[in-house]
C-alpha positions, 0 to 999 in steps of 0.5 A: 517449446521454451518461451524466450525470456524478456531479454531474449525477446526484446534483445536487451543485453543488460538488465540495467537497460530495463526500467527501474520502477512503475510507469506512474509517479509514486505518491500521486493518487488521482481517483478516490475510492468508488464507494465499494469498500465494505470495511475500513481501518480504524486506528487506535493511537494508544496501542501504536508504538510507531513501528510504521509497518502499516505505512511500509506495507500499505499497497495504496500508500494511504497511510502516512507518518504523523508525529509518532503515529500515523494517519489514514487517507480514507478517500483512497483506502480500498479496505484491503486489511493488510494494515490490520494483518501486519499490526501485531499490537492491533492498533489498526482494526478493520470495522464495517463501513457505516 
């Protein structure tokens, strides 16, 4: 049996009639980190070139542009480590929580 596509199932004739994004307002973080993070990103501004790749890839939007560098909102950071992986200059390094 072939599963119907979303357009067939809901009888949507055009893709332009589908929602164009998430259901919540972007940039609004409402719940602080619950304390389960075991590593957090540590930023070294001396190594940063201002490419803002960490800002672009952060899934929680906790990295913001600040001058030629960045700032990290640790209240909402989940400690996923994507910022460390994307930073080729190692300006962000994940360290254990204290």
